[in-house]
N, C-alpha and C positions, 0 to 999 in steps of 0.2 A: 482210627482203631481198626485193626485187622484181625480177623479170626480165620483160622484154617483148621479143617477137620479131615478125617480120613474116610475112605470108602472101603467097605469090608464085605465079607460073606456073611449071610444069615442062614442058620439052619432052620428048615421047615419042621413041622411037627412030625413029618415022616422021616426026619433025620437026613434029608438030602440037602446039599448045599445049592442055593440058588444065587446067581450073580446078578446084581442090579447094575446095569450098564447104561451107558449113554452114547449116543452117536457123536461123531466128530465133525460133521458137516454143518456147523452153525447151530443156532438155537432151534430146538424142536420142542415146543411148549405144549403142555397139557393144561387147559383152563377148566377148573371145576366150576360148573354153573350152579349157583345157588338160586333156588326158585321156591315160590310158595303160592298156592291158589292159582296155579297155571300161569304165573307171571315171573319173569326173570328178576332177580334181586338187583337193585340199583348198583350195589357194590361190584357185582360181576361185570357190569358195563365199564366201570373204571378199571377193573383188573384186566379187561380185554385190551384197553388202551395201553396199559403197561406191558402186556404180553406182546403187543404189536411193536413196541419200541425195542424189544429184544431182537427183532428181525426173525428171519426164518419162518417156519410154519406154526400155526396155532390150531390145535385140536381141542374142541370143546367136549367135555364129558357131561352128559345130562343123565342123572340117575333118579329113579322114582318108581312109584307103582304104575304111573301112566305118563311117561316122559314125552310122548309123541307131540303134544301141542307145544310144549316148551321147546322141543327140538326144532319145530318149524319156525319159531321166533328167532332162535339162535342162528338158523340158516340165513336169515336176512341181515345179520350183523356184519358190518365191514370188518375184515381181518380174519374171519374164521375160515380155515382151510378144509376142515373135516369135522364131523360130529360122531362121537361115540355115545350110544344109548344103552343104559343098563336098566332093564325093566324087571323090577322085583318088589314085592310088598315090603321087603326088609329095608329098602332104600327110601320109603315114603316119608320118613321124618328126620332124615339126616343124622341118624345115630352114628356117632364116630366109630364105634367098634365094628360097624358093618361097612361104612364108607371108606375108612382108611385102607383096609385090605384090597378094596376095589381099585383105589388109586395105585397101590403097589403093583397089583396084577397088570394094570394098564401100562405102567412104566416098564415093567419087565418084558412085556410083549412088544411094545413099540419103541422102546429106547428113548423116552423123552429126557431131554436135558434139564428142563425146567417144569415145575409144577406151580401154578399160580391160582390164587383165589382172593376174594376180598377179605380184609381184616375185620370180619364181623364175628359175632358170637359163634356162628356155625364154622367159619373158617378157622378161628382160633381153637376150636374144639377138635377139628379133624386133622388139620395139617401137621401139628407137632407129633401126633400119633403116627401119621404116615411117614414122617421123617425118621422117627425112632425105629419103625419097622425096616427102613432101608439103611439104617445106621449112618445117617447124614444129619447135618445141622439144619434147623429151620431158621430162616431169616424172616423175621416178622415185622409187620407194620412199616413197609418201605415207603418212602416219599419221593424217591428218585432212582434212576438207573444210569449208571455211568459206563458200564460195560456188561457183557454177558455174565461175568462173575463178580461184579462190584455194584453195591447198592448203597443208598443213603437212607438212614432211618433215625428217628429221634430217640434220645435216651434221657434219663433223669427228668422224666415228665416234660420232655420237650425243651429243657434248658440247655441241652447240648445236642449236636448233630454228629452222628458217627458214620464214617464211610467204611463199610464192611466188605471185605473180599473173601469169598468162599472158595476153599480149596477142594470142595466136593465136586464130583463129576455131575451130580444131580442136585439142582438148587430147588429147595422147597420154600416157597415165598408167599407171604400174605401182603396185600397191597392196601395202603390207606386210601380210601375212596376219595377223600377231599383233595388229595394231591394230584389226581389225574382226571382229565376230562372224561365224560362218559362216551363210550363208543357209539358211533352213529349207525343207523340202519342203511343198508344198500338196497338197490332194486333187485339184485340177483338173489336167488334162493336155490341155485343148483349146486349146493355144497354136498359132496358125497357123505353118506351116512352108513354106519355099520354098527353091529352089536359090539358092546364092550366085552372084554374077556370075563369069564366066570371067575369068581373069587370066593374065598372062604367067608362064611357068615357065622361068626362065633356064637351069636345069640347070648351074649353076656348081659345084655340089658334088654328091658322091655318098655315099649312106649305105653304110657298110661293115659295121659290126657294133657291138654294145655288150656290155659285161660287167656283170652286175648281181650284187651280193652280197646274197643273201637271208638273212634272220634271223628267228627266231621271236620276237624281242624287239619291243617297240613301235617304231613309226617315230619317228626322232629329231625330225622336224619337227612332229609332232602329239602326242607323248607327254605325259602329265600329270606324269610324273616323269622327270628326266634326271640322270644322274651322269656328270660329265666329269672326265677326267684331264689333267694337264699335264706339263711337263718333269720335275716332281718324281717321276713314276712311274719314271723312269730307263731303262726299256726296255719293249718291247711285251709281253714275257711277264708283266710285273707287272700288265698290264691285266686279267688273269684275276681279280685281287682285286676290280676294279670290276664285272666280269661276274657274279661270284658274288653280290655285294651287289645288283646290279640285278635278278637273277633272284628274289631274296627279296622285293623290293618292287614288282616289275612295272615297272621303269624302263628307259628307253633309255640307251645309253652314247654319250657324246660325247667330244670332245677339243679341246684348244687347238691353235692353229696351230703352236706350238713342238713339241708332241708329234707332230703330223702331219709337220712338216718333218724331224723327227729319225727318221722312219720307224717310229715306235712302232705306229701304226694307219693305216688307209686314210683318204684325204682326204674320203671320204663322211661321216666322223664329225666333221668340223671344225665347231666352233661359233664364230661371230665375224663380223666385218665382211666377210671374204672367204669365209665359210663359210655355215652355216645360221643363220637368225635364229629363236630359240626363245623361248617365253614360257610354260613349264610352271607347274603349281601348286607344284612343288618342284624346285629346281635345286641340286645338290650339286657344288661345285667342289673337286676333290681335287688337291693339289699344283700349283695354278694360281696364279700370282702376281697376275694381274689386269690385264694390259695393256689399254689402252683399246680396242684392236681386238677383244679377246675380250669385254669388257664390252658392246660395241655389239651383240653377238649374243645376250646373255642377261639384261641388266639389267632387262628388263620382266617377269621371272619373278615370280610371286606371293610365294614365299618362297625366299630364297637362303641356303644353308649353305656355309660355307667351312672346309676342313680344310687347314692349312698349318703347318709348323713355324716359319716366319718370322712373328713377331708384327707386323712392319712391312709385310707384303705388302699391296699396294693392294686386293686382293680383299676384305679385311676392311672397307673403307670403304663397300662396297655390300651387304655381307652382313647378313642379319637375325640370323643365329646364326653364331658363329665358334668353332672349336676349334683352339687352338695346340698341335699335337701331331704327332709323326712319323706320317705316313699309314700306314706299314708296321706300326705298332702299332695305330692307331686303326681302320682299315678292317676287319682281321680281328676285332677285338673287337666292333665294331658289327655285323658280319655274324653273328657268333655269338649276340649278344643278340637280334637280330631273329629268328633261326631258332628261338629258344626261345619 
């Protein structure tokens, strides 16, 4: 599948035409660094690997109310050529209405050919807006790079793979983290750093608050082992069976959309097309039928184990190992044997 779009002029509020241009000497990539609580987001490390595969130079943009500590971490990452820092309270919470104009201003000043970030909730919120401001197409959720203008991405909930060629001079791309290895750190930290260009801050939205559920278990998005429950769990209280098993093997707990919609667990645990995309070494699907939306979020797992009393459940078609059994019998027995 090939998509081609045009590059055009955009009128600023002052009525002046500003041309968004790109250099012609190979890839010149801007990597937007997602970070929280002073730590670089894991998806950014995967996006850096993708940016490095494009060749050319990679400039990292770190924005926030206090970006200095994160910029020091970025300076130690292999593949980063330069760092732009944007220090402003307006950038503290990644509000897309403020960050998108910053990306546009950086591109206009430095002539970046590619803008990359992780395909996370933050990236999916910011990058399409930046692409619209530059009148170019956004290429989302890529899993491979064939050329500077050609990318591979899943469509139809992962049931088909599209090769997309962009005709835009500026490529605005989000990267599926599970498709690329995380970038490694280097011993060098002498990366040049300068202030990012100033950009308009529309103040269209206001940050109010956030509620974060903290857990001692591994993070669902990066865990090497994941145990997920579906509608077959019947209620939220029965998820304690999965929590007990997860504690025994050091796993994160996830859920299907059916379980989330039924109110069994919080939507932060949802795995699937509209939830988190995971690719652990071990994925255990318990009481999950295997709708294509769920498979889109976990079928790249190294080893898939399915436990379901319905022998005809679609989940068995993608599972490496399957157990046709009532989960309320199988999970306690499995937990007990692992404990011994």
